[in-house]
C-alpha positions, 0 to 999 in steps of 0.5 A: 575814329575813337578817342580816349581823353582826347587822344587817338589810339595811336597816340595812346599806344605811343604814350604807353610805350614811352611810359613803359620804357621810362618806368622799365629804365627807372626800375632797372636803375633802382634794382641795379643800385640796390644790388650795388648798394647791398654788395658795397654794404656787405663788403663794408660789414664783412670785417665786422661780422668776422670780428663778432664771430671771433668775439663770440668764440672768445667769449665761449672760451672764457665761459668754458675757463670760468666754469672750470675755475668755478669747479676747481674753486668748489673742490678747493672750498671743500678741502678747506672746510675739511681741514677746518673741521680737522683743525677744530678737532685737533684743537679740542684734542689739545685742550683735552690733553692739557686738561688731563695733564692739569688733572694729573698734577 
């Protein structure tokens, strides 16, 4: 009968069967453990994901409000500039009126 590494074909088949069963069991344990681990990690991280989504929405709303305030501020700044120019013109007109009044005396 033929032998490989001192083992007969029957012994090699038995060893191969035992090794296959052990490797399959170890693979199943690793796969099952990984699925359980992923499920536990996912359930533990789910509240954090929800909080991050809420934070993102709040930041987007804050940015929208900031843009509106920036726009309102720019409009207000233009109005202030216009009033400042009017005030300068009025000041010059008052000076001119006082000059005319001093000239008439």
